[in-house]
N, C-alpha and C positions, 0 to 999 in steps of 0.2 A: 812405424809400419810402412813397408814399401808397397807401392802399387804398381801393377803392370799396366803400361799404356798399350792399348790394342793397336795392332797394325791397321792400316787403312782398310785392308780386306776384311779383317776381323770386325772392325767398326761397322762396315757396310753390311756384313752378315748379321750383326746384332740389330741394326736399323731395320732390315727387311724381315727379320724374324719377329720383331715386336710391332711393326707397322706395316699394314697391308695397303693403305690408302696411297694411290699413285701421286696425288697432289702433295701429300705430306713428305713422301720420299723425294719428289722434285724440289720441294722447299728445302729439305735437308741438304741436298746436293748444291743448291744455290748458296745456302749459308756457308757450306764448306768452301766454295769458291771465293766468296767475299772474305772469309776469315784468312784464307791462304794469301789473298791479295794484300790485306791489311798487315799480316805478319811480314810479308816480303818487303812492303814499303817501310816498315819499322825495324827491319833487321832482326826479327824474331824467328823462332822455329816454325817454319811454314807447315811442316808435317804435323806437329803437335796441335797447332791452332786449327788446321784443316780437320783433323779428327774430332776436336772439340765441337766445331761447327756441325760436322756430320751427325753427331749423336746428341746434340743439344736438346732435342725433343724425343729422345729415345722412348720415354714412358708416356708420351702423349696419348696414344690410342688406349693404352692400358689404364691410365689414371683419369685423364680428362674425359674421354669418351665413356668410361665406366661410370664416372660421376654423373654424366648426363643421363645415362640409362637409369641410375638410381633415382635421380631427380624426377624423371618422367614416371617412374614406377610409383613414387609417393605423391604424384600429382602436381609437381612444380613445373612451371614452363619457363623456358629461356626467353630472353628479350630479343 
């Protein structure tokens, strides 16, 4: 099964579609930069690794924050 790798623009659009928190978006951009740097230093595909870094937390707000909401709803508190 072949997978389509999104362009950088498509990856950023996905990130901002599913994540509205500015800090999380800034984090993703920082990770993208680090991944690009590491790829360049190791002779790897900088574009591919940059995109992976950009969308590595793509589902954070949807999954993690949703889990926090459920935990609060059932009376559990975070530490």
